[in-house]
C-alpha positions, -999 to +999 in steps of 0.1 A: +231-809+058+258-789+071+252-762+094+269-726+086+268-694+102+241-679+080+214-704+085+209-738+099+180-745+076+182-759+042+148-764+033+144-725+026+178-723+008+170-752-017+191-781+005+180-812+022+190-827+052+214-854+056+206-881+083+244-895+081+258-864+096+271-871+129+259-845+157+283-840+186+260-824+209+223-834+200+193-823+223+175-846+243+142-859+235+126-837+259+143-805+248+130-810+209+095-817+224+096-786+244+106-767+214+081-780+190+052-774+214+068-739+219+069-733+178+033-748+177+018-721+203+039-694+191+025-702+153-009-704+166-009-671+184+008-655+153-021-666+132-047-655+153-029-620+161-026-616+124-065-623+117-080-606+147-061-573+142-064-574+104-069-534+095-104-533+078-115-501+066-150-489+082-178-474+064-175-438+055-151-414+044-122-412+068-138-432+096-105-452+101-104-488+108-131-510+125-127-521+161-113-555+168-113-580+197-085-600+214-095-633+238-126-623+241-122-586+248-141-567+223-144-533+211-110-525+210-095-497+189-063-481+181-050-455+157-046-462+119-008-463+120-009-486+151-030-510+135-010-515+109+021-518+131+001-548+145+000-560+108+035-556+103+047-574+134+024-605+129+033-610+094+071-606+099+067-631+127+049-656+102+075-652+076+104-659+102+083-690+112+077-705+082+117-708+081+121-716+115+094-744+116+107-757+083+141-760+093+135-773+129+112-803+112+138-807+087+165-811+113+146-828+142+131-854+117+167-864+106+183-863+139+207-837+131+198-809+154+225-795+176+223-776+211+245-748+194+216-737+170+188-738+195+191-701+203+191-696+166+156-711+164+145-691+190+157-656+184+147-662+147+112-649+153+123-613+169+148-611+142+122-614+115+099-591+134+125-563+136+134-566+101+099-565+090+094-531+107+127-520+095+113-525+058+081-511+069+100-477+081+116-474+048+087-480+025+066-455+046+092-431+047+084-420+012+092-446-011+057-459-014+031-435+003+040-403+022+025-396+055+004-365+051-015-349+079-048-343+081-080-363+084-092-356+047-058-370+034-051-401+057-023-416+040-024-446+062-060-456+049-042-453+014-018-482+021-029-518+009-024-540+042-020-569+019+011-556+003+022-544+036+018-579+051+034-596+022+065-576+024+067-579+062+066-618+057+088-618+028+114-599+050+110-621+083+112-650+061+143-643+039+163-623+065+197-625+049+183-608+016+163-585+034+196-571+054+215-572+022+189-548+005+187-523+034+225-525+036+225-516-005+196-489+004+220-473+028+252-472+009+231-456-019+216-426+003+248-423+022+274-426-002+307-404+001+331-399-031+358-392-004+358-408+027+369-383+058+406-394+070+405-394+109+435-392+130+424-423+153+402-442+129+382-469+139+395-497+117+433-509+119+454-526+093+472-551+114+497-572+090+499-609+092+526-631+083+518-664+066+552-678+055+587-671+043+607-678+013+627-700+017+609-714+045+642-725+062+675-706+064+710-725+070+739-707+087+757-680+065+730-686+038+722-656+016+707-630+035+676-623+011+643-634+024+609-630+010+580-624+038+545-637+026+512-625+042+486-598+040+480-563+054+516-550+043+515-512+039+539-490+021+556-477+049+558-510+073+588-521+091+605-554+098+624-567+130+647-597+136+644-605+173+634-570+179+660-552+156+651-535+129+661-548+095+660-532+061+626-542+043+613-534+006+577-531-001+567-552-032+525-555-026+502-560+004+511-594+003+547-597-003+580-579+013+617-584+006+635-585+037+677-582+040+690-598+069+726-591+084+753-618+088+747-621+126+713-632+121+724-665+103+757-667+122+746-697+143+719-723+145+687-712+162+653-697+156+645-661+143+616-640+155+604-620+125+575-591+130+560-566+106+547-534+117+525-509+101+531-473+111+506-447+121+475-450+143+459-472+119+486-498+119+500-523+144+523-551+147+520-586+136+524-618+156+563-631+158+565-655+131+595-680+138+622-689+109+643-717+118+683-716+110+698-748+105+734-759+105 
């Protein structure tokens, strides 16, 4: 298995671990055992909290949920909305633990676990809880059941806790898909047909030079050079050794540069730079072009 920047787990994504991979920085056996015990304790605690705080409706109309007990403390009560928050948090942790425990067992069993991913395993559970809460906010915000005031119309008691727990667990288990769905919802609700142009934008277009054609020049050679790269704006400028030269914009990845005769009068190295004008622009890193005799 090859670790990526999205997830180190292969079991959830339909891949399989490969024991032939060489891990440059494997954790010690003590660290692996500590992590294994930690995940077992967190999993057991999550199961207990989910069952102990499960919202069960009390007998009678509008009576709310029955009291619960935790670690021997009985007769505990909480508002209906808060009880559902307990369910969402525990279910989100449960879903993320399914992903984390499967990944950890897969990597530890095949001896492909790296120290670089230890914090990913540890932080995976709070990330799953946060995503589960966000999904619950979106659903309770009016997409499922509106939050109506008054005891006679307690919308919280109309919510199916099994559906809430299932969605929360899936959000914690599939964090990437959940994040993509939230981004899609946000883009749909706050879509702008004509973005506002700001004098000092947050994003800048910095040009990058990747090559030239020809890659090397000769003394007294033709003065036309094609600049290859990306991020070239229409009003960009080009300089050779700090002196501006005539440049023609073709597209965002191609410029046609015209040198002066003194640029190729002798062998040496030219420093080419491209700059995009305006507050959203910037200058590229100097690109060397060799002039040979």
